[in-house]
Steps between C-alpha positions, in 0.01 A plus 500: 500500500288652225726349232496162675120508511482556125777263386506238781149500642535141626793606728347829614296365794804351678712812461216728605453293820876523561492881484185521710655291782833687493590651838783752506554431868588137433756319287417481131323171416619275220384594151219290348614200295522588131463211254486703183832590334338800336384632838848449642647710220231759556579520874872507434459787256309695765787436752264313734751227581802731544300732732374201697847361566632848582233528767569150635870585518420821691283301740787263569736789571243670719455187709873502580497852650300680768534844655474508879559790739800450731294619798142574609403854415269745324465580132502882485529544120380282211604583144339206318155341482419126522547335163746763371795369299818583694820604325845406640612773741154656530414647842201318648449717806631584845484256789607611847541336837325709768710627791822403326653784304823605338614865502732622227733781611770680305838546673831643397717258307778567751284355781393174343838341571439567867156331506433132537207269430301442819606830653230666716329818381279737699188608305249777569209688340427873531146458636610244760750711696514264797509178300797329340549168327801271490597379155793306355693539181381218272701579188715769341549613145871562443441691179493883505225707344671711232276804568479509879833315577309303764458129556180317599477320836196291585376477862260227615241593768197325648207691653120495500489883515692552178333521159633452153607836348587682825806727515745425781821642640789261563797543735791265439814488713790421272835488683571644844776765488676569829607849604310656211278804458224582255535852366358708218686456171528881478774498772731287282751650265769344280295179543677399824554811713303705755571812698531479877537793735798511737603806694251709293672399181394277210707190446474254214429151629542193269220246561379170357164491327338166588173557320318771305126542477309763301549779757719350771825313541639268767860595586767389737834648604382766741627497858311560821476871557530601134260784418373444147407796286146421386457801267797602283508879451590635156876516443582280800865396526730333747620749762189721465392660833146406602282513808260228608135599497313387805124470480309639802165375606225761476289549802 
């Protein structure tokens, strides 16, 4: 504007009025009419016309798009200020829907094939011992974490008493196994055998391992009346003589 005032003083008033009336909250107004070829070359050399049409093109693109939330909720985190230029892929903030939450849980990769979308999940929190919530599996990630060897399962739950960021416990029933028993993994040997006691003698019993957790395993193959050895003594072998320890109640 200083150069225009010196070299094109007769055009300065109109351009100064244009800048004074400019409102960044509204669409850019048309540029003042220029009758002088010299002034046109001056403005072209200062990239006035190219910048003007770039802005008008951006306004047209902006008018074609709008960002709306898919639900009514609360903005809990804002990472930008009004008027900030947004880059593609930039995080704007965090918007949540109160009372409608999603819990991410990590489960063994061997269990994910036994879970289904929409399956019911029982949820609880340590400080609410007498309170449980019913959730449903909303989605499952079939990929396996290379470090933990676990897969992510997401559970949807609705409650006014829950808050974002709470830790919860989840109980999921996968498949029902009939005639099965949950035992400590320490009683297994050779991957698929246990010791049972018959006539005060240890006998190897082949079993089927239906599922293994961190400390326990669900097995089948035992018969009614089989007495399972729950603690394997050092050097135990088939045919070893043992006696069953009976706990007595102290009075």
